[in-house]
Structures are given as structure tokens and as C-alpha cells.
N, C-alpha and C positions, 0 to 999 in steps of 0.2 A: 323122083321115082324112075328116072331113066335107067336103062339096063347098065349094070356095072360090068366092065370087061373082066373076063376070066383071069387075066394076068394081074389085074388090080386086086381082085378078090383073094388071089393066092398070097399077095403081099400082106393084105390086111389080116388074113388068117395066120400067116407066119409071124406077124408082129403083134399078135394078141397080147403077149405079156407087156410089151411096150405101151400099148393102149391102156392096159389096166393100171400101170404105174403113172401114166400121164393123168388119167382120170382121178386117181387117188391124190396126186400132187395138186390138182386144181382145187381140191377141197381143203387143203391145208392152209393154216394161217401163214406159215413160212415154208419155203421149199428151196433147195439148192439146185439150180439149173446147171451148175458146173461151169459158169461163166468166169473167165479169168481176166478181170479188168486190169490187173497189174501187168499182164503180158500184152493185152490188146485193148485199146480204149474203146473200140467199137466191135465187140465180139459178135460172132455170127449166131443168130437164133434160127438158122435154117433147120437144124434138127428139131427144134420145138415146133416150127411151122409144119414140118412133115408129120410129127406126132399128132398135132391138132387136126391136120387133114385126114390122117388115117382114122382118128377117132370119129370124125364126121362121116367118113365113108362106112365105118362100122355101124354108125347110126342109120345110114341109108339102107344098109343090108338088113338091119333089124326092122325098119319100116316096111321093106318089101316082104319080109317074113311075117307080116301082120303082128308085129310086137311093138306098137307105138310107144308104150311106156319105156321100153329099153332104148328105143330111138331117141326119145325126148331126153333121157338121162345122158346119153352121149352128147347130144347137142348142147345141153345145159353146161356140161363140164367144159366143153370147148369154148362156149360163150363166156363162161366165168374166167377162164384163163386169158382169153382175149381182152376182157375188161380189166383184169389185173395188170396185164402188160401195157395196155393203153394208159393206165393211170400211173404206173410205176416204172415205165421204161426209162432207162438211163439216158436216152437220146431221142430225138424226134423220129428217127427211122424205126426205132424199136416200138415207140408208141403207135406209129402208123401201122406197123405190123400187127399190133394188138387190135387196132381198128378193123383191119381186113379180116382177121380171124373171128372177131366178135360179129362182124356183119354177116359173114358166111354162115355162122352158127345160128344167128337170129333169123336169117332167111330160111334156113332149114326148119327151125321151129315153126315159123309162120306157115310154111308149106304144109307141115304136118298138121297144124291145128285146123286148117281148112279142109283137110281130107275128109271125104264122105265116109270113110271106113271107121271113124272114131265113134264110140258111144258117148253119151252126154257127159258122164262122169270123167272119162279120160280126157275129153276135150276141155272140160273145166279145169282139170289139173294142169294141162299143158298151157292153157291160157293164163293161168295164175303164174306159171313159171316165166312166161313171156313178160307179164306185167312186173314181176319181181326183178327181172334182169334189166328192164327198161326204166324202172322207177328212179334209179339213181345213176344217170348216165355218167360214165367216167370222163376224165379230162386229159388232154395231152399237155397240160401245164408243166408237169414234171419233166416231160420229154424236152420241152422248150427250155426249161431250166438247165437240163443237161447240155443242150446246145450252147447256151450262154457260157457255161463252165468250160466246154471244149474249145470254144473260140479263144478264150483267154489262155487256156492251158497250151494249146497247140502253137500259139504265136508268142508266148511269153519269152522275152529276150530276143525276139526277132525271128522271122520265118526262115532266115537263111543261116541261123546260128549253128545248125547241125553240120554244115560243111565247113568246119573251122580250118581244114587244111587247104582250102582254096582261097581265092580272092573275094569270095562272097561276103565275108564280114565287113569289107569296105562298103559294099553296096548296102549292107544292112545298116551301117552307121549313117549312111546318107538317107535311106528310105525309112529307117526305123520309126522316127517320130510321126511322119504323116501316116504310115501304115498303122501304128498303134492307135492314132486318133480315129482312123477309119474302122478299126476293129471295135473300138468302144462304141462307135455309131451302130455297127452291126449288132453288138450285144444289146444296145438300147432298143433296136427294132424287135429282137427276140422278146425282150421284156414287155414291150407294148403288145406284141401279139399274144403273149401268155395272158395278159390282162383282158384282151379283147375276146379270146375264145371262151373265157369264163363269164362273159357278160350274159346275164339272164335273159335279156330281151334280144331275140334273134335279129330283129331289124337293126337295132343299135350295134350289135356285134358285127353284122355284115358291113355296115357303113364304116366302122372303125377298121375292119380288115381291108376294105377297099382303099381307105385313106393311107394305111401303112403300105399297101402294095404300090400305090401311086408314087409315094415318096422313095420307096426302095428302087423302083425302076428309074 
């Protein structure tokens, strides 16, 4: 409920059509975000992050205009997108971007639900939305799977193979086998981490993560 700067509000108003498209896309079973994995293995999702932030700011604007239902709808859509990205991100960085978006949106919903300006029915509806979004927490397992694939893809044939016109292929021939073994070890750590983060018992999961971290160091 902090004051929104005028220049930020002007951007939100100007980008209202983008916010509408983003919200509609967050409710679809499938949506094309325009990512070109054939051209870039780690495409930027900065435009999507901007759209999510604009959507949440539009929600803040609605909350300050005493329209909590509209505000909650904006936050829900952003949280849903973040959860989808967290679970379906093609790499760990994309999954973690989803974590950040979902966390911001859930915090906004939480702030809204404890507001003294809500009537009991509206508070109950928003509380139900929070429970629904939190009932099936997403996982970054797919993001870790993407990292495993990227490790092997980026270094298949040797990390220096791209500079074939230089003397690096000789270095590659010497270092290729130990490097490949090390990469397989890295891939194994990713696999272990993916299993650990899906451990239902938080204490056991934490212990497994600490053990993996110690061995990686």
C-alpha cells in the first residue's frame, strides 16, 4: 500500500493491454511466450518478468482504489504464472525466476488478506485463493533436469571444440576425458539435488542438500 510513483503509474496505464494479455495467458493450459530455444539455449524471460511486475503493480493500484477483488485477481494471475514457470522452467535460472514472481505475488495476496478494509466474504474469497495456490507447491525439479541436459549439451565433444581453427583441439584431446568425467559428476549432483528438493520431509531434505553442498565444495 506504499505510494506508487507517478512515472510508474503512467507506465502501468500505458501497458494495460500487455497486462491484459499476460493475465489471459496465465490462465491458459498452453501459451507461446515467444522463446526461441533453437537460437538461444538460455532465452531471456526479462519481458515476462516485467509483465508480471506490471500486473502486480496494477493490483496495488486496484487495492489502493478500494477494489480488493480486482487486486486479488491480478495477484492470482501473477502467482499462477510464477508457479508454472517454477515447475516448467527449462533451466534452473528460469525456475528460480518463477519462484521470485510467485513469492512476490503471494506476499501481495497475504498483505491484502490481512487488510482491515476487507469485508468477511471478500477476505474469505482471497484466503481461499491463497490456500488454493499454496496447496500444491511447485518444484524446481524440471529446472534441474534442464541444467543436467545443458551440462552435457554444452560440453559434448569437448569444451574447446568450437575453436577448431586454433590449437585448442590438442588441449581438448588431453583434457577431454578428465573433463568429461568431471561433467558427469556435476550431472550427478544435479540429479541428487532434484531428488532432494522433492523430499516430502523438510528436515530430511535439508540434510540431503547440506550433504550435497559439502561434497560439491
